[in-house]
Each structure stands twice: as C-alpha cells, then as structure tokens.
C-alpha positions in Angstrom: -44.4 72.7 32.3 -43.3 75.8 34.2 -39.5 75.4 34.2 -37.2 76.6 31.5 -33.7 76.0 32.9 -34.0 72.2 32.4 -36.0 71.0 29.5 -36.4 67.3 30.5 -38.6 66.5 27.5 -35.9 67.8 25.1 -33.3 65.6 26.8 -35.5 62.6 26.5 -36.2 63.3 22.9 -32.4 63.8 22.2 -31.6 60.5 23.8 -34.2 58.6 21.9 -33.2 60.3 18.7 -29.6 59.3 19.3 -30.6 55.7 19.9 -32.7 55.6 16.7 -29.9 57.2 14.7 -27.4 54.6 16.0 -29.8 51.8 15.0 -30.2 53.4 11.6 -26.5 53.6 11.1 -26.1 50.0 12.2 -28.7 48.9 9.7 -27.1 51.0 6.9 -23.6 49.5 7.7 -24.9 45.9 7.7 -26.8 46.3 4.5 -23.8 48.0 2.8 -21.2 45.4 3.9 -23.5 42.3 3.9 -22.1 41.5 7.4 -23.8 41.7 10.7 -20.5 41.4 12.5 -18.2 44.2 11.3 -16.2 44.7 14.5 -15.7 43.0 17.9 -18.3 45.0 19.7 -21.1 43.8 17.3 -20.8 40.2 18.8 -17.5 39.3 20.5 -18.3 35.5 20.8 -19.7 35.4 17.2 -16.5 37.2 15.9 -14.3 34.6 17.5 -16.3 31.7 16.1 -16.5 33.3 12.7 -12.7 33.9 12.5 -12.1 30.3 13.6 -14.4 29.0 10.9 -12.7 31.3 8.4 -9.3 29.8 9.2 -10.7 26.3 8.9 -12.2 27.1 5.6 -8.9 28.4 4.2 -7.1 25.4 5.5 -9.6 23.0 4.0 -9.4 24.7 0.6 -5.6 24.4 0.7 -5.9 20.7 1.5 -8.2 20.3 -1.5 -5.4 22.0 -3.6 -2.9 19.6 -2.1 -5.1 16.6 -3.0 -5.4 17.8 -6.6 -1.7 18.3 -6.7 -1.2 14.7 -5.4 -3.5 13.5 -8.2 -1.4 15.2 -10.8 1.8 13.8 -9.4 0.4 10.2 -9.5 -1.0 10.8 -13.0 2.5 11.5 -14.2 4.0 8.5 -12.4 1.2 6.3 -13.8 2.0 7.5 -17.3 5.6 6.4 -16.9 4.6 3.0 -15.4 2.1 2.4 -18.2 4.9 2.7 -20.7 7.2 0.5 -18.7 4.4 -2.1 -18.5 4.0 -2.1 -22.3 7.8 -2.5 -22.7 7.8 -5.5 -20.3 5.0 -7.1 -22.3 7.1 -6.8 -25.4 10.1 -8.1 -23.6 8.1 -11.2 -22.5 7.2 -11.8 -26.2 10.8 -11.6 -27.3 12.0 -14.0 -24.6 9.3 -16.6 -25.6 10.2 -16.1 -29.3 13.9 -16.7 -28.5 13.4 -19.9 -26.4 13.3 -22.2 -29.5 16.5 -23.9 -30.5 15.2 -25.2 -33.8 13.9 -23.1 -36.6 15.5 -19.9 -35.2 18.9 -18.7 -36.6 21.6 -17.2 -34.4 21.1 -14.0 -36.4 17.5 -13.8 -35.3 18.4 -14.4 -31.7 21.0 -11.7 -31.9 18.4 -9.3 -33.4 16.0 -10.2 -30.5 18.8 -9.6 -28.0 19.4 -6.1 -29.6 15.7 -5.3 -29.1 15.9 -6.6 -25.5 18.9 -4.4 -24.8 17.1 -1.4 -26.3 14.0 -2.1 -24.2 15.9 -2.3 -21.0 17.8 0.9 -21.8 14.4 2.6 -22.5 13.0 1.4 -19.1 16.1 2.8 -17.4 15.6 6.1 -19.3 11.9 6.3 -18.3 12.9 5.5 -14.7 15.3 8.4 -14.6 13.4 11.0 -16.6 9.8 10.8 -15.3 9.5 13.8 -13.1 7.1 16.5 -11.7 8.6 20.0 -11.4 12.1 18.4 -11.5 11.4 15.8 -8.8 12.1 12.3 -10.1 9.2 10.0 -9.5 10.3 6.5 -10.7 14.0 6.3 -9.8 13.5 5.4 -6.1 13.5 9.1 -5.0 10.1 8.5 -3.3 10.9 5.0 -2.0 11.2 4.6 1.7 14.7 4.6 3.3 15.5 1.8 5.7 18.3 0.6 8.0 19.2 -2.2 10.3 17.8 -5.0 8.2 17.8 -8.3 10.1 19.4 -11.4 8.6 16.1 -13.2 8.8 14.6 -10.8 6.3 15.1 -12.1 2.7 13.2 -9.3 1.0 10.7 -6.5 1.9 8.8 -3.7 0.4 7.4 -0.6 2.1 4.3 0.6 0.3 3.2 3.3 2.7 4.2 4.6 6.1 3.9 7.6 8.4 5.3 8.3 11.8 6.4 11.0 14.2 10.0 11.1 15.3 13.2 10.1 13.5 12.2 6.5 12.5 9.6 3.8 12.5 10.7 0.4 13.8 9.1 -2.6 12.1 8.9 -5.5 14.6 8.0 -9.0 13.3 7.0 -11.8 15.6 6.7 -15.3 14.1 3.9 -17.2 15.8 3.4 -20.1 13.4 6.2 -21.4 11.2 5.9 -21.6 7.4 6.2 -25.1 5.9 6.8 -26.8 2.6 4.9 -29.9 1.7 7.0 -33.0 1.8 7.5 -36.7 2.5 10.5 -38.9 3.1 11.1 -42.0 1.0 13.3 -44.5 2.9 15.2 -47.4 1.1 17.3 -50.1 2.6 20.4 -49.0 0.5 21.5 -46.2 -1.8 20.0 -48.0 -4.8 16.9 -49.9 -5.7 17.2 -53.7 -5.3 14.2 -54.9 -7.3 13.0 -58.3 -8.2 14.0 -59.8 -11.5 12.4 -58.0 -14.4 10.6 -55.6 -12.0 10.4 -51.8 -12.1 9.7 -49.2 -9.4 7.0 -46.8 -10.8 6.4 -43.6 -8.8 3.8 -41.0 -9.5 4.6 -37.5 -8.1 2.1 -34.7 -8.1 2.5 -31.1 -7.0 0.8 -27.7 -7.4 1.9 -27.3 -11.0 1.3 -30.8 -12.3 1.9 -34.5 -12.2 4.5 -36.9 -13.6 5.0 -40.7 -13.5 8.5 -42.1 -13.3 9.7 -45.7 -13.8 13.1 -46.9 -12.4 14.9 -50.1 -12.9 16.9 -52.2 -10.4 20.2 -50.6 -9.4 19.0 -47.0 -9.9 20.5 -44.9 -7.1 18.4 -42.6 -5.0 20.6 -39.7 -6.2 19.6 -40.5 -9.8 16.0 -40.6 -8.8 16.3 -37.2 -7.2 18.0 -35.9 -10.4 15.1 -37.2 -12.5 12.4 -35.7 -10.4 14.3 -32.3 -10.3 14.4 -32.3 -14.1 10.6 -31.9 -14.1 10.3 -29.5 -11.2 9.2 -26.7 -13.5 6.1 -28.6 -14.5 5.3 -30.3 -11.2 6.5 -27.9 -8.6 8.3 -30.8 -6.8 11.9 -31.2 -5.9 13.9 -34.1 -4.4 17.1 -34.4 -2.4 19.0 -37.6 -1.5 19.9 -37.9 2.2 23.5 -37.7 3.3 23.9 -41.5 3.5 21.9 -41.8 0.2 19.5 -44.4 1.7 16.6 -41.9 1.8 15.0 -39.3 -0.5 13.2 -36.1 0.6 10.4 -35.2 -1.9 9.1 -31.7 -1.2 7.4 -28.8 -2.8 9.5 -26.0 -4.3 7.2 -23.4 -2.9 6.0 -22.6 0.6 2.5 -22.2 2.1 -0.9 -23.8 2.3 -1.3 -23.8 -1.5 1.6 -26.2 -1.9 1.2 -29.9 -1.7 3.0 -33.2 -2.4 1.2 -36.3 -3.5 3.2 -39.5 -4.0 1.9 -42.8 -5.2 3.7 -46.1 -5.7 2.2 -47.6 -8.9 4.6 -50.6 -8.8 6.7 -51.4 -5.8 9.1 -53.7 -7.7 8.7 -56.4 -5.0 10.5 -54.4 -2.3 7.4 -53.1 -0.5 7.6 -55.6 2.3 11.3 -55.0 3.2 12.0 -53.7 6.7 12.2 -49.9 7.2 11.3 -49.3 3.6 8.4 -46.9 2.8 7.3 -43.3 3.3 7.8 -41.3 6.5 6.5 -37.9 7.5 8.9 -35.0 7.8 9.1 -33.2 11.2 7.4 -29.8 11.3 10.1 -28.4 13.5 13.0 -29.8 11.4 12.1 -30.3 7.8 15.5 -32.0 7.2 14.6 -34.9 9.6 12.0 -37.6 9.2 9.8 -39.1 11.9 10.7 -42.6 13.2 7.3 -44.0 12.6 6.4 -45.5 9.2 3.6 -43.5 7.6 2.8 -45.7 4.5 4.5 -48.8 3.0 5.2 -49.1 -0.7 2.6 -51.8 -1.0 -0.1 -49.3 -0.3 -1.2 -48.1 -3.7 -3.1 -45.1 -2.3 -1.6 -41.7 -2.8 0.1 -40.2 0.2 -0.5 -36.4 0.6 1.1 -33.6 2.5 0.3 -29.9 2.5 2.4 -26.9 3.3 1.6 -24.2 5.8 1.6 -20.4 5.6 3.6 -18.3 8.0 1.8 -16.9 11.0 3.2 -13.6 12.3 2.4 -10.1 13.6 3.9 -6.9 12.4 4.0 -4.1 15.0 1.4 -6.0 17.0 -1.0 -6.5 14.0 -1.9 -9.9 12.7 -0.4 -10.2 9.2 -1.9 -11.9 6.2 0.4 -14.5 4.8 1.3 -16.3 1.6 4.0 -18.9 2.2 7.0 -17.1 3.7 5.6 -13.6 2.8 3.6 -11.6 5.2 1.8 -8.2 4.9 -0.2 -5.7 6.8 -2.0 -2.7 5.3 -3.0 0.0 7.9 -3.3 3.7 7.8 0.1 4.0 9.4 2.0 1.2 7.8 1.7 -0.9 4.6 4.6 -3.3 4.2 5.3 -6.7 2.7 8.1 -8.9 4.1 9.5 -12.2 3.0 11.5 -14.2 5.5 14.4 -16.6 4.9 13.9 -20.3 5.0 15.5 -20.6 8.4 13.7 -17.6 9.9 10.3 -18.7 8.6 10.6 -21.9 10.6 11.8 -20.2 13.8 9.3 -18.9 16.2 9.9 -15.7 18.0 11.2 -12.2 17.2 12.8 -11.5 13.8 16.0 -9.7 14.7 18.7 -10.1 17.2 17.7 -9.4 20.8 15.2 -6.6 21.0 16.2 -5.2 17.6 13.5 -4.8 15.0 13.3 -6.5 11.6 14.3 -3.2 10.1 13.7 0.5 10.6 12.1 3.1 8.3 14.2 6.3 8.5 12.7 8.5 5.8 11.5 8.7 2.2 8.1 8.3 0.6 5.9 10.7 -1.2 4.0 12.6 1.6 0.9 14.7 1.1 -1.1 16.8 3.6 -4.7 16.0 2.8 -6.5 17.6 5.8 -6.9 21.2 7.1 -5.2 20.3 10.4 -1.5 19.6 10.1 -0.9 16.4 12.1 -0.1 12.8 11.4 -3.8 12.0 11.1 -4.2 14.3 8.1 -1.0 13.2 6.4 -0.7 10.3 3.9 2.5 8.8 2.5 3.0 6.4 -0.4 6.1 4.7 -1.6 7.0 4.6 -5.3 9.7 2.1 -5.9 12.6 2.3 -8.4 11.6 0.7 -11.7 15.0 0.7 -13.2 16.3 -2.6 -14.7 18.6 -3.3 -11.7 15.6 -3.2 -9.3 12.8 -5.0 -11.2 12.9 -8.6 -10.2 14.0 -10.3 -7.0 17.1 -11.9 -5.4 15.8 -15.4 -6.1 14.9 -15.2 -9.8 17.3 -12.4 -10.7 16.8 -8.9 -12.0 15.9 -7.4 -15.3 19.4 -6.2 -16.0 20.4 -10.0 -16.1 18.7 -10.1 -19.6 21.2 -7.8 -21.2 23.9 -9.0 -23.6 26.6 -11.1 -21.9 24.5 -11.8 -18.7 23.0 -15.0 -17.5 19.5 -14.3 -18.8 20.4 -13.2 -22.3 18.4 -15.0 -25.1 21.4 -15.8 -27.3 23.2 -18.4 -25.1 21.7 -17.7 -21.6 18.9 -19.3 -19.6 15.6 -18.3 -21.2 13.6 -20.0 -18.4 15.3 -17.7 -15.9 14.7 -14.7 -18.2 11.0 -15.4 -18.4 10.7 -15.7 -14.6 12.5 -12.4 -14.2 10.2 -10.7 -16.7 7.1 -12.2 -15.2 8.2 -11.0 -11.7 8.9 -7.5 -13.1 5.5 -7.3 -14.8 3.8 -8.3 -11.5 5.8 -5.7 -9.6 5.0 -2.9 -12.0 1.3 -3.9 -12.1 1.2 -4.0 -8.3 2.7 -0.5 -8.2 0.2 0.8 -10.7 -2.6 -0.8 -8.7 -1.5 0.8 -5.5 -1.2 4.2 -7.2 -4.6 3.8 -8.8 -6.2 2.8 -5.4 -4.5 5.8 -3.8 -6.0 8.1 -6.5 -9.4 6.6 -6.3 -9.9 5.8 -2.6 -7.6 8.3 -0.9 -7.3 11.4 -3.1 -10.7 11.2 -4.8 -12.6 10.5 -1.6 -10.6 13.2 0.2 -11.4 15.9 -2.4 -15.1 15.0 -2.2 -15.2 14.9 1.6 -13.2 18.2 1.9 -15.6 19.8 -0.6 -18.5 19.0 1.6 -16.6 20.3 4.6 -16.0 23.6 2.9 -19.7 23.9 2.1 -20.7 23.2 5.7 -18.0 25.5 7.2 -19.1 28.3 4.9 -22.7 27.8 5.8 -21.9 27.9 9.5 -19.8 31.0 9.1 -22.7 32.6 7.1 -25.2 32.0 9.8 -22.9 33.7 12.4 -21.6 36.6 10.4 -23.7 37.4 7.3 -26.5 39.9 7.3 -30.1 38.8 7.0 -31.2 41.4 4.4 -34.9 40.9 5.0 -34.6 41.5 8.7 -32.1 44.4 8.2 -34.3 46.1 5.6 -37.2 45.9 8.0 -35.0 47.3 10.8 -33.8 50.1 8.5 -37.4 51.1 7.7 -38.3 51.1 11.3 -35.2 53.1 12.3 -35.8 55.7 9.5 -39.4 56.2 10.8 -38.4 56.4 14.4 -35.5 58.8 13.6 -37.8 61.1 11.7 -40.4 60.9 14.4 -37.8 61.6 17.1 -36.6 64.7 15.2 -40.1 66.1 15.1 -40.7 65.4 18.7 -37.4 67.0 19.6 -38.6 70.2 17.8 -41.8 70.2 19.8 -39.9 69.6 23.0 -37.7 72.6 22.3 -40.7 74.8 21.6 -42.5 73.8 24.8 -40.6 76.2 27.2 -41.9 79.2 25.2 -45.3 78.6 26.8 -43.9 80.0 30.1 -44.0 83.5 28.5 -47.7 83.5 28.7 -47.4 83.5 32.5 -45.4 86.8 32.3 -48.4 88.5 30.6 
C-alpha cells in the first residue's frame, strides 16, 4: 500500500469487527434472556405468532380455571341434592308405614305426620340455603326462565340450553299421535241380560297385572266400569261407560307402546250370539269412538289385545325420543323434555297457535365459559331446577307440599296412595337431576379440563419453538462470535499499522 489518506484495510476491519460485535451482543442477549425474539426486529412474523399463541395460552388457562370452578359449584349442588334424596327415602318409608289402618294407632300416625312435616321443612331449608358465594343453587335461581307456554303443553323441563339473542323459541311438531291401548265392549242394553244361572266372566290384563271379574245378570255397564276401576292400580286398566250406557270403553291408564290391553271372555253368559254384541276397535284418530266393524264376538275365548303408541314429534327440527306423551331431545344447544296434553298428543301439526312456538326460553340457567374463545360454541349451560316441596312432583300426581298436615296427601286421614306416588315422582326427579349434574361433571367438565390441559401443553410447545433460545446453538454462536471479534480486533490493529510502511519510501 502506498496511500495513507484512506486506509481501506482499516475500514474493512472496522466493519467486520462491528458485525462480529453485534453477533456477540445478540448471542449474549439471547443466552441471558432465554429468548431468541426479544424485539420486533429479531423476527417480525415470529413475534406476531408468538404473541398470538401467548394470548391463546392465557385464555385456555383461564378456561381451565372456569371448568374447575364449575366443578366446585356442581359439587356443592350435588351435596344438597344428596341430602334431599336421603330425606325423600325416609319420607317414602314413613308413608308406607302409615298406610296400614289396623295395628297402627292414631297417635303413631300423628307422630309420623310430624316427622313428614319436619322432613318437608328441611327440604325447603336445604333448597333455600345451598349456595356458592351467596348464589342460591337449588331454589330455582339457575332454572331456565320461559314464556308463552302453549295450551297443548302439559308439563316441560329445560335441562340445558344456549342461544344468541334475547330468546330461544322451542317449536314442537307432532308427526305421529300418541295413543292409549283400548277396546270397546258393546252390549245390547245398559245391563247384562244373561241366561238363567249364568255369569259373565271377563279377564282384564294390563301392563301392571291381571284380574278376572264375574258379573251376574242385571249388572249395569256402569257398575262393571266401577269394578274395573277399583283395580286400576294393580292392572293399569280403566273403564268408562258410554253416554247411552250400552257400551264400555276399556283402556290403559298410561300412554305409549309399553301400554297394552288384553281382554278375554272366559264365560259369555249365553249372550255371545246376540246382534251387535262383542268387542270393537277404537278409532286411532278419535279414541272416544269405536269402529263400526265387529272385531271379536264374546263367544271367542281367545284374548283380544291392543297396544298403545308413542308420540312422534320433532323439537326445533330434530327428531325427538318419546315415551308415551313425553318427548325429549338432548343436543349441544338444547336439552328439553316436554309432555303434551291428551288432546294435543292426538293432534298432528304444530304445538301452539298459528306460528307461535310451544314456549320460549328467555333466560336463566347456570352458564360456564369452558373454551379460550368466547363464543356460543365454547359456552355450556345447565339448568338446576327448584327442589322445594312446592316444586317436587307434578301436576297429575300432586306436589310434595300436599303431604303436609291438613293437605290431601297427609298420612293421618289423607290419601296415602297419592302420597306415595308424589314421593316416588320426587325421588325420580331428584335422582334425574343428580344424574344430569354427575354427567355434566364427568363428561363435560372433566373432559374439558383434560382436553384444555393438552391444548395448553401444545400451545406452549409451539410458542417455545418460535420464541425460546436454543442454548446449544447460541453457545456455539457465542464462542464463534468471541473468536471472530478477538480476531477482528487484532486485524484492525495490523491494518492501522500498515500506513506507517510508507515512511520507508521517504528515506
């Protein structure tokens, strides 16, 4: 080199030294922070992806906390329901013990009634006191609120529902009518006109059992109906005399395909050959009318059978499962059980006047956010019904409050058969609620916690790949940068000394 104004070698050495020093600083920063992305310029796209993953991870962790909180809430509700279930079992025992009329003094019945009153008061107290952070759980506070209930709806229960907007309309379309099992017994007059010394022996069988009845000449059809009805609790069969009392409708007390009626004439009393006398089928479209064609004469000793039919319907466009007049769907957005009235269950078409729904859900329910993304898909809602005495039971059998002193189901002078039906229904309702809550804990909350835990792991792993430092690689880079920086410093010194060689040219 023979120029001294511009030391090109020194400039090159300075540039390379600066580059090596920057690489050294970067390695030191990454090793000290544990992150390979510390600012946007390190990797703009990677920073965006990392921050998005970080937000998702925080949301998922919060969703896990929500699920754990939901589990705690349900645990408290389950504890209260478990105690109510035990009290109802004790109540069942007291009702059964008080059903005897002999061998049981009035004082004992009074004592049993005092226990029943105390149990019902305790159930009401549990219903109103079971709470989580001041929120009542079993008093209907988390039951769903409804409006616009159609006259064709006899009873309903909303177990779970979620929707966007102000309400969720529940539309019911009856596609197949529900039916009782039944036959029509036709007689020439309103009483039996049998042969001398003859009797009319009729065997009636239903879902609950069978009975054989023997009637003498002159017995009215109304009396036959009364006799059959006296045993309806053990046969499941009822009877009603026609308006002109020349016919008798024998039918199942319940509805649906599990119900049946079987009638058999053991002895026809010598009237089996009379005109228009015998059994006729009931019309499917009008259960109060019989067909005009004789189905079976009394002289036929074979049993005549007829079965009921379950209701066929859709709820919000989804085919419902049915049991008699009761239908149900269970989806992610709606879980409801609806019982229709006798008239409505036989009427095809929409339940509700005009285009109106069967009813509308306007609010309520216990709602939990069990996903990181806040939307309807990540939200679950479950209904917890009121378990107070005035709500346990149903409109047909009655309610638990009917068992208190002075009411129709008390065990001192009330109807113990009715009382037992009410308690049985209450036990089934509480058990069903406990089952739903248990399924919610196991299949919804438990599965959610497990799946979200895996999601947290995978999200953290993805974020680590993008943002965390690879210490093995960074240590190697640090060593390389240290050596290069040291080498560049030495070279820079040599480059700065190089121009001094020009002095030799000056002598």
